C-alpha positions, 0 to 999 in steps of 0.5 A: 713251865706254864701253870694256870690257875682255873678261873673260867670253866668255859676256857677252851683249853679245858675242853678235854676234861669237860664231861668228855666221853671216851668216844669224843676224845678218840675223835677229837679234831686236829689230834692225829689219832685222838686222845685218851685220859691218863688218871693218877700220877702213876698212869701219867708216868707210865704214859710218859715212859711209853713215849706218849705225848701229853696235851695238858694236865689237870692237877690238885695239890701236891701232884702239881710238883710231881707233874712238873718234875715228870714233864721237865722242860717242856711247854705242856700246860698244867691247870690247877684249881680247888677239887670242887671246881675240878669235879664240876669241870670233869663230872667226877672227883679227882681222887688220884689228884691228877688227870692228863689229856694224852695223844693217842699213839698210832697203833703198830702194824700186827706183823711188826708187833708179833715179830719178836713175840712168844706169848700173845693174847687175843681179845675177841669182842670183849665188851666191858672196859673193866674186863679189858683193863683187868686182862691187860693188868694180868698180861703185864704181871704174868707175862704176854709179849703183845695183845691183839684185839678184834674190831668189836672189842672195847677200846683199851684206851678208854679211861676205865680200862686204863684205870683198872689196868693201873696203866699197863695198857700203856705198857703191854704192846697191842694193836687191832686185827681184822677178820679171823681169815686174816688173823689166822694167816697173821698168826700162822706166818709168825709160827704161833699155835692158837689155843682158845679158851672155850667149852666145847666137847673136845676141849683139852684140860688146861692141866694137859696143855704144856706150853713147852711144847709150843715156842710161840703160843696165842691164847684167845679169849671170848666175849662175856656171856657168849664166849668165842665165836665159831669162827675163832674156834675154827681158827684154833689149833687147840681148844682149852678149858679150865677144870672147874668144881661144884657144877660151875662151868666158867669164870669171868673172862678176866679171871680166866685170862689170868689163870690161863696165862699163868698156866701157859706162860712158858 
């Protein structure tokens, strides 16, 4: 296994870590579907468990041996160096001791993803990577079989989303979908009841929504601030609200997702 001591920050093999943005990594040439960064040994392990392919690893101290053990008999290069040098390279301190450049996998076909699913979450235009990561973490912990994200939703493979999710973005199956006409047809084809979380006059209390009544259920969550679009609400079978107290009308979308997933888990 090749382990290289970093001596020159201009080494072209380090370009993935040299202040690279998520967008630049996604568009990296010669990589098929682009790259993402897996930060921490735990996230790296989850990426490998999901059969994602590493391009290289940047490691500090004791994480070098752990990375070697995880990689086994491969030719993936591991770059090592003092923390100060690696911080200069990446633009941030590697508090978790390891970061890996990973090849993005091809996203699955939506029909294949939903074929065996009973509970799915749909993220419509959720813009904050922190919220996306938190929703994935709740989906992994509480239970969702798959997540669908709309074209304008933040990329779940962004570094912050992966970090906040503790790597569950790499575990919970997900893919992108198109407009609501196609997405509604997809969900109908697979027998899903579509429940959207929104504040509309006809919204049903979450307490009165019985998941056992629906063998397959899709929960739709909307953007921060604006909430769901009219198209999303029109495509829904049921609109659901979380009962609130003290004049508060809503929760942060990540918190709301956890409450609704727990209540509708089935």
